[in-house]
VOGU-3710 file (C-alpha; in Angstrom, 3 decimals, decimal comma):
1> xxxxxxxxxx> 22,417/-1,262/1,500  20,550/-3,973/-0,104  22,726/-5,571/-2,924  19,354/-6,048/-4,745  16,196/-4,250/-5,758  13,772/-5,900/-7,431  11,538/-3,461/-8,721  7,413/-4,504/-9,481  5,633/-1,923/-12,351  1,805/-2,330/-11,186
11> xxxxxxxxxx> -1,693/-0,981/-12,685  -4,514/-3,046/-11,128  -2,612/-5,976/-9,573  -4,224/-5,747/-6,239  -5,581/-9,909/-6,748  -1,521/-10,681/-6,774  0,819/-8,425/-5,358  0,353/-9,738/-2,097  1,437/-13,483/-3,173  3,951/-12,165/-5,504
21> xxxxxxxxxx> 5,500/-10,426/-2,686  5,663/-13,455/-0,681  6,976/-15,523/-3,219  9,879/-13,121/-3,761  10,758/-13,016/0,409  10,903/-16,776/0,231  13,210/-17,089/-2,325  15,411/-13,926/-1,405  15,191/-13,959/2,156  18,552/-15,543/3,976
31> xxxxxxxxxx> 20,608/-15,443/0,638  20,364/-11,738/0,023  20,351/-7,947/1,646  17,016/-7,033/-0,960  14,504/-4,561/-1,642  11,467/-4,550/-3,583  9,925/-1,260/-5,108  6,519/-1,106/-6,094  5,853/1,597/-8,848  2,257/1,972/-8,914
41> xxxxxxxxxx> 0,427/3,523/-11,863  -2,523/5,010/-9,160  -4,527/1,843/-9,776  -8,182/2,264/-8,680  -8,388/-1,378/-7,538  -6,128/-0,235/-4,567  -2,771/-2,244/-5,402  -1,028/0,511/-3,453  -3,044/0,004/-0,474  -2,255/-3,651/-0,404
51> xxxxxxxxxx> 1,789/-3,182/-0,578  1,459/-0,816/2,349  -0,664/-3,474/4,105  2,562/-5,782/4,254  5,162/-3,870/4,400  5,630/-4,659/7,924  6,439/-8,371/6,709  8,657/-7,599/3,668  11,249/-5,272/2,645  9,139/-3,128/0,178
61> xxxxxxxxxx> 8,155/0,374/-0,601  5,507/1,874/-3,184  5,961/4,773/-5,182  2,196/5,744/-6,371  2,362/8,155/-10,032  -0,368/10,150/-10,581  0,456/11,591/-13,687  2,332/9,241/-15,665  1,775/5,508/-17,479  3,617/2,774/-18,282
71> xxxxxxxxxx> 5,230/-0,309/-17,399  8,792/0,480/-19,167  8,536/3,783/-17,575  7,684/2,317/-14,734  10,397/0,379/-13,919  13,003/3,235/-14,842  11,531/5,167/-11,962  12,337/1,843/-9,850  15,318/2,431/-10,848  16,251/5,907/-9,959
81> xxxxxxxxxx> 14,477/5,034/-6,872  16,614/1,580/-6,160  19,360/1,707/-3,608  21,036/-1,886/-4,707  24,066/-2,183/-6,838  22,271/-5,158/-8,518  18,422/-3,857/-9,941  15,872/-6,417/-11,827  12,657/-5,838/-13,108  9,253/-8,550/-12,543
91> xxxxxxxxxx> 5,857/-8,617/-13,369  3,194/-8,784/-11,079  1,018/-11,132/-12,519  3,136/-14,136/-11,197  4,312/-14,967/-14,947  7,088/-14,318/-14,047  8,254/-16,839/-10,978  10,269/-15,176/-8,341  11,862/-18,316/-7,457  14,493/-18,170/-10,751
101> xxxxxxxxxx> 15,745/-14,615/-8,819  18,269/-16,039/-6,806  19,668/-18,111/-9,816  19,812/-14,434/-12,441  21,536/-13,267/-8,813  23,895/-15,542/-9,011  25,153/-14,880/-13,176  25,319/-11,407/-12,055  27,690/-12,460/-9,170  29,318/-14,380/-11,594
111> xxxxxxxxxx> 30,249/-11,211/-13,914  27,679/-10,771/-16,117  26,314/-7,147/-16,921  22,394/-8,744/-17,690  21,112/-11,723/-17,134  17,691/-12,240/-18,891  15,010/-14,699/-18,036  14,525/-16,198/-20,994  11,725/-18,201/-22,568  13,307/-18,925/-25,852
121> xxxxxxxxxx> 16,568/-20,647/-23,993  16,619/-24,043/-23,974  15,055/-25,142/-21,560  12,555/-22,023/-21,180  8,761/-22,708/-22,110  5,570/-20,375/-22,780  2,115/-22,012/-20,819  -1,249/-21,275/-22,587  -0,350/-18,898/-25,569  -2,356/-19,459/-28,870
131> xxxxxxxxxx> -0,319/-20,324/-31,544  -1,608/-16,263/-32,676  0,285/-15,103/-29,916  3,249/-17,541/-30,372  4,231/-16,249/-34,313  3,598/-12,687/-33,060  5,885/-13,245/-30,243  8,394/-14,322/-32,473  7,624/-12,002/-35,032  8,251/-9,414/-32,719
141> xxxxxxxxxx> 12,058/-11,189/-31,840  12,927/-11,493/-35,104  12,341/-7,613/-36,264  14,510/-6,764/-33,066  16,895/-8,945/-34,196  16,740/-7,178/-37,933  16,207/-3,389/-36,535  17,919/-3,700/-33,596  20,309/-5,645/-34,080  22,344/-4,944/-30,335
151> xxxxxxxxxx> 18,898/-7,063/-28,915  21,029/-10,269/-30,706  22,901/-10,649/-27,249  19,766/-12,663/-26,362  17,622/-15,526/-26,870  14,775/-13,567/-25,859  14,995/-9,634/-25,965  11,545/-8,659/-25,403  11,352/-10,670/-21,779  10,245/-8,556/-19,047
161> xxxxxxxxxx> 12,056/-10,341/-16,357  15,902/-9,778/-15,732  18,364/-8,331/-13,583  21,532/-6,081/-14,312  24,586/-4,144/-12,466  23,497/-0,678/-12,333  26,655/0,737/-13,851  24,552/-0,352/-17,785  22,468/1,644/-17,403  24,128/5,033/-15,391
171> xxxxxxxxxx> 24,569/7,913/-16,979  21,925/6,631/-19,628  18,752/8,561/-21,216  16,292/5,866/-21,296  12,760/6,671/-22,913  10,949/3,397/-23,910  7,988/3,162/-25,416  5,509/0,889/-24,083  6,353/-1,998/-22,430  10,003/-3,362/-23,891
181> xxxxxxxxxx> 12,400/-1,852/-21,401  14,979/-4,752/-21,534  15,090/-3,466/-25,618  16,087/-0,439/-24,724  18,426/-1,254/-21,986  20,728/-3,478/-24,875  20,757/-0,489/-27,236  21,556/2,124/-25,305  22,959/0,668/-21,927  26,501/0,414/-21,176
191> xxxxxxxxxx> 26,168/-3,482/-21,859  29,089/-6,235/-21,854  28,621/-9,735/-20,967  24,445/-10,682/-21,516  23,859/-14,122/-19,274  20,356/-16,393/-19,344  18,391/-18,450/-17,813  15,485/-20,384/-19,045  11,952/-20,227/-17,379  8,556/-21,061/-17,980
201> xxxxxxxxxx> 5,998/-18,288/-18,716  2,964/-18,772/-16,879  -0,308/-17,335/-17,474  -1,662/-14,888/-15,228  -3,297/-16,598/-12,390  -5,477/-13,246/-11,552  -6,537/-9,731/-13,188  -7,065/-8,728/-16,898  -3,960/-8,905/-19,189  -2,388/-5,443/-20,142
211> xxxxxxxxxx> -1,520/-6,980/-23,831  -3,574/-5,592/-27,021  -3,315/-3,914/-30,263  -1,637/-0,857/-28,356  0,988/-2,002/-27,097  1,743/-3,879/-30,218  1,668/-1,037/-31,792  3,809/1,160/-29,276  6,415/-1,603/-29,824  6,386/-0,617/-33,570
221> xxxxxxxxxx> 7,206/3,283/-32,180  9,758/1,985/-30,081  11,459/0,057/-32,133  11,610/2,782/-35,049  12,554/5,521/-32,183  15,845/2,545/-31,179  16,872/2,282/-34,602  19,384/5,063/-35,453  20,706/4,494/-31,957  21,858/0,954/-32,688
231> xxxxxxxxxx> 25,445/1,011/-34,252  24,510/-2,548/-35,667  21,811/-1,543/-37,784  24,563/0,374/-39,771  25,748/-2,658/-40,449  22,588/-4,253/-41,416  21,977/-0,977/-43,922  25,614/-1,886/-45,384  24,221/-5,252/-46,146  21,569/-4,158/-47,920
241> xxxxxxxxxx> 23,707/-1,887/-50,159  26,023/-4,886/-50,674  22,710/-6,802/-51,936  21,863/-4,092/-54,091  25,103/-4,115/-55,953  24,937/-7,944/-56,113  21,478/-7,200/-58,172  23,126/-5,223/-60,389  26,127/-7,461/-61,170  23,665/-10,211/-61,716
251> xxxxxxxxxx> 21,021/-8,180/-64,155  24,239/-6,962/-65,621  25,936/-10,139/-66,318  23,042/-11,650/-67,444  22,312/-9,751/-70,285  25,603/-9,389/-71,112  26,098/-13,091/-71,440  22,794/-13,823/-72,996  22,300/-11,108/-75,285  26,287/-10,211/-76,598
261> xxxxxxxxxx> 28,149/-13,718/-75,461  24,679/-15,989/-76,994  25,045/-18,301/-74,364  21,950/-20,165/-73,501  19,937/-17,452/-70,946  20,023/-20,540/-68,097  23,623/-20,801/-68,231  24,212/-16,937/-68,159  22,159/-17,143/-64,702  23,879/-19,874/-62,999
271> xxxxxxxxxx> 26,981/-17,621/-63,965  25,550/-14,511/-63,493  24,154/-15,701/-59,853  27,888/-17,143/-58,260  29,577/-13,784/-59,697  26,805/-11,937/-57,521  27,579/-13,732/-54,691  31,356/-13,479/-55,045  30,945/-9,850/-55,307  28,824/-9,400/-52,172
281> xxxxxxxxxx> 31,009/-11,617/-50,048  34,216/-8,959/-51,474  31,988/-6,348/-50,352  30,757/-7,249/-47,312  34,044/-8,500/-45,898  36,016/-5,625/-46,549  33,358/-3,026/-45,891  30,146/-4,283/-43,851  31,850/-7,094/-41,343  35,441/-5,670/-41,752
291> xxxxxxxxxx> 35,793/-5,983/-38,139  34,998/-8,848/-37,518  37,452/-10,771/-40,320  39,746/-13,526/-39,499  43,320/-12,903/-41,417  44,608/-15,432/-43,834  43,681/-16,662/-47,201  42,590/-20,200/-46,179  39,721/-18,374/-43,365  38,451/-16,176/-46,114
301> xxxxxxxxxx> 37,775/-19,047/-48,321  35,951/-21,060/-45,193  33,628/-17,482/-44,960  33,575/-17,529/-49,033  32,105/-20,906/-49,342  30,168/-20,750/-45,776  28,817/-17,502/-47,467  27,644/-19,283/-50,773  25,965/-22,056/-48,618  23,707/-19,519/-46,742
311> xxxxxxxxxx> 22,860/-17,071/-49,697  22,076/-20,089/-51,982  19,673/-21,432/-49,141  18,080/-18,089/-49,118  17,712/-17,737/-53,042  15,471/-21,011/-51,718  13,726/-18,752/-48,983  13,186/-16,683/-51,861  11,515/-18,937/-54,265  9,479/-20,901/-50,990
321> xxxxxxxxxx> 7,767/-17,594/-50,226  7,030/-16,493/-54,234  5,238/-19,795/-54,612  3,149/-19,912/-50,787  2,330/-16,146/-51,283  1,202/-16,704/-55,130  0,041/-20,277/-54,897  -1,630/-20,689/-51,675  -2,803/-16,921/-50,724  -3,204/-15,170/-53,723
331> xxxxxxxxxx> -0,934/-12,346/-53,581  0,290/-10,848/-57,164  3,446/-12,802/-57,922  5,473/-9,458/-58,156  4,281/-8,101/-53,865  5,072/-12,000/-53,222  8,392/-12,054/-54,608  9,316/-8,506/-52,697  8,331/-10,779/-49,619  10,369/-13,133/-50,685
341> xxxxxxxxxx> 13,822/-10,936/-51,220  12,753/-9,277/-47,635  12,715/-12,855/-46,071  15,921/-14,069/-47,592  17,729/-11,084/-47,178  16,668/-11,172/-43,203  18,272/-15,181/-43,342  21,167/-13,914/-45,155  21,773/-11,185/-42,525  21,301/-13,251/-39,680
351> xxxxxxxxxx> 23,213/-16,627/-40,336  26,182/-14,923/-41,904  26,101/-12,199/-38,840  26,409/-15,523/-36,792  28,729/-18,154/-39,057  30,550/-16,575/-41,705  32,010/-13,304/-40,110  32,865/-13,844/-35,993  30,216/-14,911/-33,259  28,184/-13,043/-33,935
361> xxxx> 24,102/-13,209/-32,879  22,932/-15,638/-30,577  20,869/-18,521/-33,396  17,013/-16,512/-33,592
//
């Protein structure tokens, strides 16, 4: 039985698939017993025939699907067909370098449940993307971090190049929409330790990219389906509820100190803001992050100091977005403020999860 099964989902990849198999074999032969399972969505360009023509040269099998489409579901079908105890996915378009497979496998052998080939790890890179494509990619990653918090165990939860232990998906009902199978596994799988290996995402060598508006919509649909399954989302919702209570404390004290106590409204505002921060910290400490707090009053004071700094930075982000969208982009100021509040909330949750309460998620 092979130790490793590499799953390759394909659709119209005839110009690339033979070169991919040659490079996979060059990277793995003599290092590990392996197999490749190509899952082809009945490509009209003869991709499956190309694979069959080289079966005598490489340990490869091809599965042709005629009634189903989609990269993520093709990877799942490949996992079902796999014989290896370690399984993984790589794209057929040569944007993922097969030469990284031995390094990924070594991380699994060292104890990782999933090893992600990451574009965003130190040493990783993306070649040939426009600024717009990079912004969309980072925005999609940020959405995953906020609405599927289990994804924060990886710097590149949307990567299509990874290896995992079969036990990580044993008995798991995987139901992805679109391309992002790794995100599905991080949220629903039996995942303990996640490791990363940096790589450079290359330009497609031949054929046509499948990336487009449809896949962006599918990603949003996929994220919406994952949200109820992600336990980390409950923590984010608690964080938002606590933030709402802080708004009430802020507004109530501002009115009380200004209208009743007769203080100058800016002085009232400063006191109200700090009391709202204290309110939010205490509720987050005893409720939102209760399972991740260190004991002792000194540890609590340290958490409060960090929380203060990060929240005040969040206020700066709110104001910056308010100014940018109103003054530079001409957006109505109340809508700009809502955008600023949303950005500040994401910032506050991410940095406080990481640095105020425990190890938390990696830096986005």
